[in-house]
KOLLOKOL-221453 format. One line per 4 residues: their letters; for each residue x, y, z of N, C-alpha, C. Coordinates in steps of 0.02 Angstrom, whole numbers. Example, Ala and Ser with C-alpha at 12.3 -4.5 7.8 and 13.67 -1.06 7.14 Angstrom:
AS = 660/-284/390/615/-225/390/660/-165/390  642/-112/354/684/-53/357/645/2/394;
// end
This chain:
MSGL = -3209/1333/-1377/-3167/1347/-1337/-3158/1437/-1283  -3177/1442/-1256/-3204/1518/-1235/-3146/1577/-1239  -3148/1634/-1234/-3068/1674/-1251/-3057/1668/-1147  -3106/1652/-1102/-3071/1659/-1029/-3036/1583/-1033;
RKLS = -3062/1533/-1069/-3021/1468/-1046/-2978/1479/-1091  -2965/1492/-1144/-2891/1503/-1170/-2834/1525/-1131  -2846/1573/-1100/-2808/1631/-1068/-2797/1587/-1014  -2841/1540/-976/-2824/1512/-922/-2750/1469/-939;
VTTT = -2767/1423/-1001/-2767/1378/-1016/-2666/1399/-1034  -2672/1464/-1066/-2605/1472/-1093/-2569/1521/-1020  -2600/1544/-967/-2573/1558/-909/-2534/1496/-871  -2582/1436/-872/-2542/1409/-830/-2483/1361/-883;
MIFC = -2499/1353/-947/-2436/1318/-982/-2383/1371/-941  -2382/1426/-962/-2337/1487/-964/-2287/1471/-899  -2328/1468/-841/-2330/1454/-775/-2260/1384/-769  -2301/1340/-793/-2254/1270/-772/-2202/1273/-819;
LLLL = -2172/1317/-860/-2136/1326/-905/-2079/1350/-863  -2105/1403/-805/-2029/1441/-786/-2013/1402/-711  -2058/1350/-705/-2020/1267/-658/-1989/1253/-670  -1994/1249/-754/-1933/1191/-783/-1877/1239/-749;
TSCW = -1817/1188/-746/-1738/1187/-722/-1693/1184/-782  -1731/1143/-832/-1684/1124/-883/-1622/1071/-858  -1577/1054/-915/-1505/1026/-882/-1465/1060/-843  -1488/1065/-791/-1432/1096/-743/-1368/1068/-717;
DQRL = -1370/999/-715/-1299/967/-710/-1285/914/-757  -1291/929/-817/-1253/922/-863/-1168/935/-884  -1156/901/-914/-1072/876/-929/-1050/896/-981  -1020/921/-1011/-981/918/-1067/-935/885/-1083;
LKDL = -942/845/-1172/-889/816/-1185/-840/852/-1193  -856/915/-1218/-771/951/-1238/-749/984/-1172  -759/965/-1135/-747/1009/-1070/-700/953/-1021  -696/873/-1054/-678/838/-1027/-637/801/-1034;
KLVF = -593/769/-993/-536/749/-1019/-531/668/-996  -571/601/-1043/-585/555/-1047/-514/526/-1029  -521/469/-973/-486/410/-954/-499/370/-965  -452/308/-989/-493/267/-998/-435/196/-967;
TVGL = -380/200/-949/-306/168/-937/-323/205/-856  -290/167/-804/-239/202/-747/-203/162/-716  -163/193/-714/-125/140/-670/-88/166/-599  -98/113/-549/-75/156/-457/-72/98/-442;
DKGE = 21/154/-415/62/99/-374/73/118/-309  118/101/-296/152/123/-221/179/183/-216  192/241/-194/239/271/-165/258/282/-106  305/342/-72/349/355/-38/309/382/28;
NDEI = 310/370/91/259/386/131/206/372/157  182/279/121/107/284/104/53/298/41  105/341/-2/71/390/-53/44/333/-93  -10/359/-153/-45/320/-190/15/357/-249;
LSSI = 23/326/-296/49/373/-382/4/315/-429  -18/368/-457/-70/376/-502/-29/383/-587  -46/350/-652/-6/387/-698/-71/358/-712  -104/404/-791/-140/376/-844/-119/403/-896;
AIRE = -160/368/-946/-147/357/-1025/-209/419/-1044  -194/481/-1073/-256/512/-1103/-258/527/-1175  -295/507/-1196/-296/502/-1281/-301/569/-1298  -267/584/-1353/-272/651/-1375/-266/644/-1475;
TKKV = -307/703/-1511/-335/675/-1569/-312/768/-1602  -239/771/-1625/-220/805/-1666/-273/839/-1726  -262/903/-1717/-347/939/-1750/-302/913/-1811  -365/916/-1869/-349/901/-1946/-331/939/-1967;
SIGG = -273/936/-2017/-225/975/-2047/-252/1021/-2115  -240/1065/-2121/-258/1091/-2159/-271/1049/-2259  -245/1018/-2239/-241/980/-2339/-332/923/-2289  -325/927/-2257/-397/895/-2263/-382/812/-2227;
EPGE = -332/797/-2206/-311/760/-2173/-329/737/-2114  -354/665/-2075/-401/663/-2023/-349/650/-1968  -349/679/-1888/-296/688/-1849/-277/626/-1806  -220/612/-1799/-191/570/-1778/-201/570/-1700;
ATVA = -213/494/-1673/-243/506/-1626/-180/470/-1561  -142/517/-1533/-75/508/-1487/-88/496/-1413  -75/489/-1387/-86/451/-1311/-44/492/-1271  -48/554/-1226/-10/582/-1189/-15/546/-1089;
IVKA = 42/561/-1083/72/503/-1007/69/563/-920  45/553/-913/24/600/-824/23/578/-764  28/604/-721/46/561/-665/36/612/-600  38/578/-566/12/623/-503/13/566/-411;
SGIT = 22/606/-366/21/569/-316/-30/614/-252  -45/549/-204/-85/577/-150/-88/547/-119  -119/540/-49/-155/484/6/-180/449/-6  -227/451/-61/-307/416/-80/-305/425/-144;
LRDT = -337/383/-171/-358/416/-235/-420/456/-263  -431/473/-220/-459/554/-249/-378/611/-224  -362/611/-189/-309/669/-185/-272/679/-255  -269/587/-283/-247/586/-330/-244/621/-380;
RLEL = -318/654/-377/-369/641/-438/-383/718/-441  -361/731/-399/-344/850/-379/-295/858/-406  -253/832/-392/-181/839/-412/-184/815/-502  -217/791/-530/-225/758/-588/-242/797/-627;
DRKI = -313/839/-591/-350/905/-615/-307/952/-622  -261/961/-592/-220/1039/-584/-170/1004/-651  -133/954/-651/-116/965/-711/-140/940/-798  -188/914/-793/-205/920/-883/-281/956/-904;
PGEF = -270/999/-940/-319/1039/-955/-380/999/-995  -434/1016/-943/-509/974/-950/-528/944/-870  -581/937/-864/-593/903/-797/-583/819/-794  -557/781/-732/-521/732/-746/-603/704/-745;
SPSK = -608/658/-795/-642/624/-805/-653/532/-842  -663/488/-759/-651/435/-762/-717/395/-779  -771/408/-800/-821/366/-813/-821/326/-876  -771/315/-909/-790/283/-976/-723/238/-996;
MRVY = -693/246/-900/-633/206/-873/-658/135/-903  -594/81/-922/-616/5/-949/-546/-25/-889  -488/-10/-863/-430/-65/-847/-405/1/-785  -418/-50/-752/-393/-9/-682/-328/-53/-671;
LIGE = -253/-59/-678/-204/-80/-676/-163/-83/-602  -138/-123/-550/-146/-113/-491/-56/-163/-485  -10/-92/-454/58/-132/-450/60/-177/-404  91/-251/-398/105/-279/-362/121/-264/-291;
DLAR = 165/-208/-267/168/-188/-194/97/-149/-191  83/-120/-205/16/-83/-192/-44/-118/-196  -39/-203/-209/-93/-222/-216/-86/-269/-150  -24/-284/-109/-13/-320/-57/-66/-283/-6;
EDLY = -81/-199/9/-100/-170/29/-187/-177/22  -235/-146/92/-294/-178/77/-326/-126/28  -337/-182/-43/-386/-171/-99/-434/-115/-110  -481/-110/-38/-560/-105/-27/-515/-29/-30;
SILD = -491/-21/40/-470/50/44/-405/98/-22  -412/64/-56/-363/90/-119/-442/105/-159  -499/65/-158/-565/84/-219/-588/93/-190  -593/127/-124/-661/164/-100/-699/228/-119;
ILYR = -662/246/-159/-695/322/-196/-742/266/-261  -749/239/-279/-766/217/-328/-818/175/-314  -839/147/-267/-900/120/-238/-932/201/-195  -902/252/-200/-959/291/-187/-994/351/-230;
DPRA = -950/368/-252/-974/420/-352/-1014/357/-402  -1075/391/-394/-1129/369/-421/-1094/385/-507  -1035/424/-518/-1006/418/-589/-957/376/-596  -948/317/-556/-886/275/-566/-906/225/-617;
PLGA = -854/195/-641/-856/139/-703/-839/78/-655  -889/46/-642/-890/-2/-610/-883/-77/-622  -898/-57/-700/-876/-111/-745/-790/-106/-779  -774/-71/-730/-692/-77/-764/-654/-134/-759;
KLAI = -628/-175/-776/-592/-212/-773/-513/-223/-712  -520/-274/-720/-454/-249/-615/-400/-302/-642  -327/-281/-644/-263/-328/-644/-196/-302/-611  -168/-341/-615/-115/-338/-553/-56/-346/-629;
TKGD = -19/-310/-599/90/-302/-629/115/-310/-595  145/-357/-630/228/-368/-599/259/-287/-608  301/-282/-554/317/-227/-557/269/-196/-555  291/-110/-589/237/-50/-571/215/-59/-625;
AFNV = 135/-42/-620/79/-38/-663/120/35/-729  175/101/-691/180/145/-720/248/105/-784  230/60/-774/285/39/-841/245/28/-893  202/-30/-851/144/-49/-928/134/28/-949;
IDMG = 88/72/-904/46/144/-916/86/194/-960  161/193/-952/224/225/-993/233/202/-1050  213/129/-1102/201/115/-1163/168/152/-1184  93/187/-1165/90/239/-1241/40/179/-1288;
TIKE = 71/153/-1308/62/110/-1371/84/51/-1391  53/-41/-1394/98/-73/-1409/69/-94/-1474  114/-107/-1512/147/-147/-1582/51/-100/-1620  67/-38/-1615/29/20/-1645/-12/9/-1620;
TLLT = -55/-26/-1558/-128/0/-1555/-134/8/-1489  -150/61/-1483/-168/107/-1419/-175/67/-1358  -158/94/-1291/-111/69/-1241/-211/19/-1228  -258/53/-1215/-322/27/-1190/-339/-17/-1219;
EAVT = -359/-16/-1290/-365/-71/-1319/-316/-135/-1323  -279/-97/-1316/-216/-189/-1331/-202/-222/-1240  -228/-172/-1206/-213/-205/-1126/-305/-219/-1104  -362/-214/-1161/-429/-241/-1138/-409/-319/-1192;
DLLE = -413/-299/-1250/-400/-344/-1278/-357/-415/-1278  -295/-416/-1239/-258/-462/-1199/-312/-492/-1142  -320/-456/-1086/-375/-463/-1051/-444/-505/-1048  -466/-506/-1127/-535/-506/-1144/-525/-584/-1177;
NGEE = -461/-598/-1204/-416/-660/-1242/-423/-720/-1195  -369/-685/-1145/-356/-738/-1096/-441/-766/-1059  -477/-728/-1039/-548/-732/-1026/-560/-788/-1064  -572/-773/-1139/-597/-819/-1178/-573/-893/-1160;
NTII = -506/-913/-1172/-473/-955/-1155/-445/-982/-1094  -477/-980/-1048/-486/-968/-975/-415/-996/-951  -377/-916/-964/-321/-938/-934/-327/-866/-851  -379/-822/-880/-411/-800/-799/-460/-783/-794;
ANET = -503/-750/-743/-575/-742/-720/-597/-663/-767  -651/-665/-778/-652/-571/-774/-693/-550/-708  -650/-503/-684/-652/-468/-633/-680/-400/-634  -717/-364/-602/-726/-303/-630/-736/-276/-537;
VQSI = -699/-206/-541/-728/-160/-480/-785/-186/-458  -875/-211/-479/-916/-217/-457/-908/-301/-438  -881/-334/-451/-880/-420/-441/-830/-430/-407  -814/-400/-368/-755/-400/-317/-788/-386/-233;
CPIM = -798/-340/-235/-851/-291/-187/-889/-343/-142  -920/-361/-164/-965/-410/-114/-905/-467/-85  -866/-493/-106/-805/-532/-90/-787/-535/-51  -743/-468/-48/-680/-458/-20/-711/-450/80;
FDPA = -786/-438/74/-826/-419/122/-850/-486/135  -844/-550/134/-867/-625/149/-797/-655/167  -826/-668/210/-763/-698/273/-769/-793/231  -791/-826/182/-832/-873/158/-763/-897/98;
SDFI = -763/-848/90/-703/-836/-12/-679/-775/-44  -635/-790/-73/-583/-768/-95/-600/-752/-191  -560/-720/-198/-571/-709/-297/-476/-710/-318  -480/-713/-383/-416/-703/-411/-425/-654/-459;
LPVI = -369/-602/-484/-332/-582/-518/-304/-566/-585  -302/-563/-657/-270/-569/-701/-197/-527/-658  -148/-576/-703/-77/-530/-683/-35/-530/-759  -59/-476/-773/-4/-443/-835/67/-425/-812;
ERIE = 119/-421/-871/187/-391/-841/225/-346/-912  256/-320/-906/279/-302/-966/347/-339/-992  350/-355/-1048/409/-377/-1077/437/-357/-1127  519/-340/-1124/532/-322/-1196/547/-352/-1258;
PHDI = 548/-312/-1322/564/-242/-1314/508/-198/-1306  432/-210/-1313/382/-187/-1306/319/-219/-1309  338/-261/-1266/267/-298/-1272/228/-304/-1211  179/-331/-1190/143/-372/-1126/109/-413/-1138;
QVSG = 98/-469/-1078/75/-540/-1073/46/-552/-1020  -17/-589/-1007/-47/-609/-966/23/-666/-923  45/-651/-870/85/-685/-816/43/-761/-784  -32/-766/-787/-48/-809/-721/-113/-760/-689;
VGLI = -137/-782/-637/-193/-753/-595/-149/-762/-533  -172/-687/-477/-129/-688/-417/-190/-692/-386  -173/-739/-336/-228/-744/-283/-243/-708/-176  -290/-682/-201/-323/-632/-146/-324/-686/-76;
SGKV = -310/-641/-36/-328/-675/26/-353/-599/55  -420/-622/74/-477/-556/108/-456/-490/56  -434/-445/82/-440/-387/48/-337/-390/5  -330/-416/24/-245/-405/-10/-220/-475/-75;
FTGD = -173/-452/-101/-138/-507/-146/-96/-534/-84  -92/-591/-102/-49/-630/-79/34/-637/-93  59/-619/-164/136/-626/-211/94/-689/-247  52/-741/-207/70/-795/-249/44/-785/-312;
ILPP = 72/-804/-371/47/-829/-437/38/-869/-472  -24/-890/-501/-23/-973/-535/-11/-940/-607  47/-1016/-645/48/-980/-715/3/-989/-757  -12/-986/-814/-79/-1002/-850/-98/-1073/-854;
TDAT = -39/-1118/-850/-93/-1193/-870/-111/-1196/-792  -73/-1196/-729/-92/-1207/-678/-164/-1158/-666  -180/-1094/-668/-225/-1058/-688/-285/-1087/-733  -287/-1134/-764/-336/-1155/-812/-379/-1194/-765;
ILLL = -304/-1239/-727/-367/-1282/-695/-396/-1268/-623  -351/-1220/-603/-394/-1177/-542/-472/-1155/-567  -474/-1126/-629/-523/-1073/-647/-574/-1146/-666  -553/-1188/-698/-614/-1279/-717/-639/-1284/-627;
MAGY = -583/-1297/-603/-623/-1304/-519/-673/-1258/-485  -652/-1204/-519/-703/-1148/-492/-772/-1141/-497  -751/-1178/-578/-821/-1171/-597/-833/-1118/-642  -785/-1096/-688/-742/-1050/-743/-739/-1098/-808;
KGKK = -774/-1073/-836/-756/-1092/-900/-761/-1051/-958  -700/-1034/-1009/-714/-959/-1061/-743/-1003/-1120  -751/-964/-1194/-778/-1003/-1258/-708/-1042/-1273  -660/-1057/-1265/-600/-1093/-1242/-559/-1117/-1210;
TQMV = -566/-1166/-1200/-515/-1201/-1159/-475/-1253/-1203  -414/-1249/-1200/-349/-1331/-1223/-318/-1342/-1150  -280/-1407/-1156/-231/-1421/-1100/-187/-1471/-1137  -125/-1448/-1137/-30/-1504/-1181/-24/-1541/-1136;
LKVH = -59/-1584/-1123/-21/-1658/-1082/-2/-1688/-1113  71/-1719/-1071/145/-1773/-1081/106/-1843/-1062  69/-1875/-1135/34/-1915/-1091/61/-2002/-1110  145/-1968/-1163/198/-2054/-1172/253/-2015/-1170;
EDEK = 257/-2047/-1102/340/-1996/-1094/391/-2066/-1120  385/-2117/-1141/445/-2166/-1168/463/-2142/-1242  423/-2084/-1264/416/-2094/-1355/489/-2037/-1356  530/-2101/-1409/582/-2032/-1429/574/-1953/-1441;
IVRN = 530/-1960/-1516/530/-1892/-1545/469/-1883/-1499  496/-1795/-1467/483/-1775/-1414/374/-1755/-1437  375/-1722/-1495/313/-1703/-1494/263/-1749/-1507  300/-1827/-1511/235/-1894/-1490/209/-1894/-1408;
QYMT = 269/-1845/-1392/223/-1861/-1294/183/-1833/-1285  159/-1776/-1310/113/-1748/-1295/35/-1751/-1332  -35/-1742/-1320/-91/-1721/-1325/-109/-1669/-1320  -165/-1637/-1349/-197/-1579/-1338/-262/-1608/-1324;
LNIN = -279/-1542/-1280/-379/-1608/-1268/-425/-1517/-1260  -478/-1535/-1315/-507/-1465/-1289/-548/-1476/-1273  -554/-1438/-1187/-626/-1458/-1160/-677/-1440/-1178  -735/-1460/-1193/-782/-1443/-1195/-867/-1445/-1166;
KSKP = -850/-1450/-1120/-893/-1455/-1030/-836/-1450/-968  -868/-1452/-925/-834/-1440/-847/-880/-1419/-821  -878/-1490/-772/-924/-1478/-714/-874/-1489/-624  -872/-1451/-591/-841/-1459/-512/-903/-1476/-490;
TIKI = -901/-1527/-429/-925/-1519/-382/-897/-1533/-318  -922/-1510/-265/-872/-1489/-190/-914/-1556/-161  -873/-1591/-109/-923/-1615/-89/-888/-1634/2  -930/-1632/38/-896/-1600/116/-917/-1644/188;
EAES = -865/-1665/200/-866/-1719/269/-855/-1685/317  -903/-1652/372/-878/-1615/443/-909/-1631/483  -902/-1707/497/-901/-1708/566/-906/-1698/626  -833/-1668/641/-838/-1593/686/-798/-1534/660;
PDSI = -791/-1495/706/-737/-1431/676/-658/-1445/674  -648/-1520/708/-579/-1525/703/-568/-1583/632  -626/-1607/607/-609/-1656/540/-640/-1643/513  -641/-1604/458/-647/-1590/392/-619/-1609/356;
KIVV = -666/-1628/285/-635/-1665/243/-679/-1633/181  -630/-1614/115/-650/-1588/65/-639/-1642/-14  -682/-1662/-40/-660/-1697/-103/-682/-1641/-155  -645/-1618/-197/-663/-1571/-270/-668/-1638/-338;
HLKL = -719/-1645/-347/-711/-1678/-414/-730/-1643/-483  -697/-1630/-514/-720/-1605/-576/-725/-1677/-636  -770/-1650/-668/-808/-1672/-709/-786/-1660/-779  -727/-1682/-819/-749/-1650/-907/-744/-1693/-977;
STSI = -781/-1645/-1008/-799/-1695/-1067/-750/-1637/-1123  -724/-1716/-1152/-682/-1700/-1186/-665/-1695/-1280  -638/-1672/-1341/-594/-1709/-1343/-534/-1696/-1400  -520/-1714/-1442/-427/-1744/-1452/-440/-1679/-1507;
AEYP = -376/-1599/-1488/-380/-1567/-1530/-285/-1584/-1565  -253/-1640/-1527/-189/-1619/-1577/-171/-1698/-1552  -127/-1764/-1587/-115/-1820/-1548/-53/-1837/-1601  3/-1802/-1611/47/-1838/-1675/65/-1891/-1665;
KNGP = 70/-1927/-1637/90/-1989/-1645/52/-2039/-1677  84/-2066/-1715/57/-2110/-1765/2/-2160/-1740  -28/-2190/-1796/-78/-2250/-1754/-152/-2253/-1765  -206/-2264/-1790/-269/-2265/-1780/-275/-2263/-1680;
LDKQ = -360/-2226/-1697/-359/-2225/-1630/-438/-2257/-1615  -427/-2333/-1585/-494/-2360/-1576/-525/-2325/-1497  -585/-2357/-1473/-613/-2336/-1431/-573/-2339/-1365  -546/-2431/-1377/-482/-2442/-1319/-430/-2382/-1278;
KVDK = -414/-2367/-1338/-351/-2327/-1318/-370/-2266/-1318  -420/-2246/-1355/-472/-2180/-1312/-472/-2166/-1247  -537/-2216/-1220/-518/-2236/-1150/-451/-2249/-1118  -389/-2257/-1125/-342/-2265/-1083/-308/-2210/-1105;
LADK = -316/-2163/-1146/-279/-2072/-1139/-320/-2046/-1078  -383/-2046/-1089/-429/-2012/-1058/-423/-2019/-997  -392/-2090/-949/-393/-2121/-886/-303/-2091/-883  -271/-2083/-937/-190/-2057/-930/-198/-1976/-920;
AAAI = -251/-1943/-946/-265/-1869/-920/-302/-1867/-865  -363/-1899/-837/-368/-1890/-802/-326/-1892/-726  -265/-1932/-754/-225/-1948/-688/-167/-1860/-675  -172/-1859/-744/-105/-1827/-757/-121/-1741/-737;
IEEK = -190/-1736/-747/-237/-1683/-714/-252/-1669/-638  -275/-1733/-622/-274/-1752/-557/-182/-1721/-511  -146/-1741/-543/-71/-1759/-524/-68/-1661/-518  -92/-1641/-587/-35/-1565/-558/-121/-1519/-500;
SKPI = -150/-1543/-505/-184/-1517/-453/-214/-1501/-384  -124/-1559/-362/-144/-1571/-296/-98/-1513/-276  -39/-1502/-308/6/-1445/-298/-13/-1357/-289  -101/-1353/-332/-127/-1308/-364/-169/-1309/-282;
IATI = -185/-1355/-275/-226/-1335/-185/-179/-1331/-140  -137/-1363/-131/-69/-1327/-74/-65/-1274/-105  -71/-1249/-146/-21/-1160/-155/-99/-1130/-124  -147/-1115/-158/-216/-1057/-132/-225/-1089/-32;
QEAN = -224/-1136/-16/-214/-1181/44/-158/-1092/94  -123/-1149/51/-33/-1093/81/-56/-1014/91  -85/-990/55/-88/-945/21/-169/-887/59  -186/-943/97/-225/-931/141/-303/-903/88;
SDVL = -295/-921/8/-348/-905/-26/-409/-936/-12  -453/-928/-35/-529/-983/-25/-551/-953/-94  -519/-994/-168/-546/-966/-216/-592/-1016/-231  -596/-1075/-225/-658/-1117/-235/-702/-1116/-183;
KIGE = -703/-1047/-145/-764/-1055/-91/-798/-1095/-75  -756/-1135/-31/-771/-1213/8/-799/-1193/80  -775/-1107/95/-829/-1105/141/-892/-1074/141  -905/-1064/71/-956/-1044/63/-1019/-1113/60;
ELRV = -984/-1178/33/-1034/-1246/40/-1027/-1236/107  -973/-1246/151/-973/-1261/218/-1028/-1228/257  -1036/-1176/259/-1081/-1100/298/-1124/-1134/245  -1160/-1168/198/-1225/-1162/206/-1256/-1236/211;
HHHS = -1206/-1301/199/-1249/-1362/209/-1221/-1378/271  -1171/-1356/302/-1160/-1392/368/-1135/-1322/433  -1199/-1286/419/-1195/-1217/454/-1164/-1210/557  -1197/-1272/554/-1193/-1283/645/-1105/-1277/634;
TWEK = -1072/-1340/622/-1010/-1337/626/-964/-1254/620  -1000/-1220/527/-969/-1174/529/-950/-1115/560  -1008/-1103/599/-1024/-1031/661/-960/-1087/711  -930/-1141/746/-906/-1143/782/-814/-1129/757;
LKWR = -812/-1121/682/-750/-1114/655/-714/-1056/645  -626/-1053/660/-624/-974/635/-598/-975/550  -638/-963/512/-624/-989/450/-547/-977/443  -527/-917/409/-456/-896/409/-424/-916/436;
ETYP = -422/-961/491/-385/-1016/530/-393/-1093/504  -439/-1096/503/-456/-1186/481/-429/-1191/422  -442/-1147/391/-443/-1183/309/-375/-1192/264  -324/-1184/313/-245/-1200/279/-248/-1248/301;
TIEI = -296/-1267/354/-270/-1329/383/-294/-1403/366  -373/-1405/315/-412/-1460/309/-391/-1487/273  -396/-1549/254/-386/-1595/192/-433/-1571/138  -402/-1554/79/-453/-1555/19/-394/-1599/-45;
IPKV = -448/-1645/-55/-439/-1714/-117/-452/-1682/-172  -421/-1673/-237/-451/-1686/-303/-459/-1728/-326  -519/-1753/-365/-518/-1799/-390/-545/-1769/-476  -504/-1805/-523/-534/-1779/-586/-547/-1832/-648;
SVKI = -607/-1834/-658/-653/-1882/-705/-633/-1855/-786  -598/-1891/-830/-603/-1862/-901/-642/-1890/-980  -693/-1869/-1017/-711/-1916/-1050/-707/-1897/-1113  -687/-1945/-1164/-655/-1906/-1223/-707/-1932/-1260;
NGTG = -745/-1884/-1271/-791/-1903/-1368/-806/-1877/-1416  -713/-1863/-1462/-705/-1827/-1504/-634/-1847/-1512  -631/-1858/-1595/-559/-1863/-1599/-548/-1836/-1654  -590/-1769/-1677/-573/-1741/-1754/-606/-1791/-1809;
IIN = -567/-1743/-1873/-606/-1783/-1936/-577/-1861/-1947  -517/-1859/-1917/-504/-1923/-1950/-488/-1958/-1880  -513/-2023/-1907/-490/-2074/-1822/-421/-2116/-1823;
// end
């Protein structure tokens, strides 16, 4: 390569280096205060009260022992969620960073207001944690945040593990900031959120699921047993689903009255008869493939007895489904997404309806069929 060519290449490379801007938008971890859990409550004068649990680690001691993790609780108030963040920035050392947020807890009073207006900032900030879980708390969310740790487990891990366990056992659904957004703007469907509460002396539990109508919490909470049936009818099943059913009311020994079923597979189908806007009939058919997990009553189980138990279980679950259907209709919460089915398969009828006014009045009939495929390792 000639000297002139080398000079030309070198000059070009230097010029290109001058154009590089490097990392102009870097955000160093040492400058941030990562927040993993936040509680949102209703304050005075329509304000939002934010409470956060900040994880702190004490510096390594002189003896070389590792620092102990602690939790600091900080509160702030504001008209909007952004307003509360600005106040939090003034109260904590370092920049408030929600990018690693795992759980948003919303107090039940605040949840009765427009959820989208509360969470609006999360759908505009490119660093927002759209995968963070959402849950409603009985009472104020601050009562949970203020615990700091639960059974020697840091708050975020304890709440996250509790919610994930509920999802795996088909007690609650996995709802995130991202998953609920399109549903809030869909006039043909609604969603549910987990409900947790603080119990004494220093613990929390899943209380069931809260029904959402449009963008607001209705105040109706289904307990865990009812929530499981509703989730199965809605087409959601976790890794593990069990039902304890009272199949022998005449047995003197109480435990012999019950049978526990493993729900191995579930298949809900929705059949719609819509001759006119004034004549709509819905049949929700739930097919369950199960096995017996527990049956304390003595005696071998032949095929005839197993079939009778299956019929009995189907009748019990079907009867339990009726008040659940009545509750979601009274709450005007279309969790089963019947409106979507109607809009897709009976569009001409759908266009003539005001669904929010029609949904609570239509006839919805639950039908359940159960098949028991296994009785355990003993007959």
